[in-house]
N, C-alpha and C positions, 0 to 999 in steps of 0.2 A: 452776677458777672455777665458782662455782654461781650460784643465783638472786641477784637484786639486793637482797634483804632477808632478815633472819633468819626471818621468819614463813614465807616460801615454802620456805625450806630446811628448816624444822622439819616442815611439812606433808609434804614429799617423803620424809621418813623414816618416815612412818606406813605400816605394811604395807598393801599393796593400793592405795595412792595412786600413780597414774602421771602425772597431770597436775594442775597447780595454776593456778588463775586468781588473778592478783595485782591486787586492787582496793584497795589500801591508799590510793592517790590517789583523788580523786573522779573518776568517769567524766563525760565531757562530756555524756553523754545516757544515759538508760535503755536505748536501743538498743545502746549500746556494751557494756554489761554482758551483755546477751543475746547479743550477737554473740560475745563471749569464750567465753560458756558453750557455745555451739554449736560454736565452733572447738575447744575442749577436748575435747568429746565426739567430734568427727571425728578429731583428732589421736590420742586414745587409741585409738579403733578402728583406725585405719590402723597405728599402731605394733604392736597386737596381731595384726592380720591379715597382716603382712608376715612371711613365713616366714623371712627372712634377718636379722631384727632380734631380738636375744635380750631376754628379759623385763625386764632391769634398766634399759633406757633410759626416761627420764622426760622430761616437758616442763612448762615454765612458760609461759604465755600472758599477755602484756600488751599490749593494744590490738592484736591481730592479729599481733604479733610472737612467734615461737616460739622458745624457747630450749631446746635438747635437751641433756640431761645423763646421766651414768651412766658405766659402764665396760664395754667390750666386748673380746673376745679379737682380733678381726681388723679391719683397716681397712675391708674391704668390708661389715662390719656397720654401721660408722659411717656409711658413704656410703649405705647402704641405708635407715637411719633417716631421713636428710635427704631422700632421694628419696621416701619414703613420705608425707611431709607437706608438701613444698614447693609442691605444686600444689593443696592443699585450698582450697575456697571459704573466705574469710575470712582466710587466711594471708597477711600482708604480706611478712614476712621469716622466714628461719630461720637462727638462730645455733647451730652445732653446737659444744657444749663436751664433747663425748663424748670420753673418754680411753681409751687402749688399756691393757690389763692390762700390768703390769711384767713384763718377761721378762729372764732372764739373757742376757748377751752371749755370743757364741760366737766362739772364736779363728778358726774357719774361715768365719765368716759372709760375709766379703768374697769369699773364693774361691767360695763357693756361689752367690753372687749373680752373680758374673762368668760362672760356668758356665751359670747359668740364662739369662743375657742371650746368651751364645754359642750356646746350643741353640735359640733362638728364631729361625725362619726369616725373620721380618720385620726383625730388628735387625742392623745392621752393627756388631758388637761391638767392633772394634778402634777405633772412634771415641768410645767411652764409657769413662770413668774412674769407678771405684767407690771411695769412701772410707768406712769404717766406724769409728765412734767409739762404743764401748759398744753401744748399741741404736739409734743414729742412723746413717743412710746418707745420703751425699751423692753425687748423680750429676752429672758434668760432661761436656762434650764437645758434638759436633755429630751431628745425624742429618738424614736427607733428608725425613722426613715426620713428621706428627703421630702417625701409627700407630706408627712406630718409637719415638718418644718415649713414648707411652703404654705400650707393651709393655715398654720397659725399666723403667719405674716400677712396673708390674704385678709384674715379676720381683723387683724389690727388695722390695716389699710381701709376696710369697709367702714370704719367710724367716720362720720362726718366731721369730727373735731380733730382728726389727725393730719398733720403736715409732714411728719418725719417718723420713720420707724428705724430704730437701732436693733438690728436682728442679731443677737448673740446666742442663739439657740445652737446647741451641739448636737450632731447626729451621731448616736452610738447604738448600733443594732444589738439587741439583746441576745 
């Protein structure tokens, strides 16, 4: 999913354009236009300055709402882009529509993820089920803490064959 109108989509395809201000509707005041211009400059600077955000990430700003788009190789890059802009002055919301590069599935991805979860000292691996379908992973089961849940998800995302993680793990302190 991309920008809300064709003009924004076209502008983002221009080499060197990383942020677009969409003012095809009428701003309620001249200050709103200036605010979006300032937000766009800040967003572009923040995305360029973040070492863990690749250059292909772009943004559309509409009334302080930032839509991030592009394609990245890893989920941590997608999260880093959102983190880089979410607390900037003038940013009301951040909608990440960044996708992951398509990857081939691997027959042993499920076992690799299970192994990574087993090797993690924080996670009680026998309470977590891993199901892989193509490049999507579903995690189910129960853990004792949010730290365990987060570590299991990170183990799944660490697989080079994963483009989606459906995290259905429930936290139940014993």
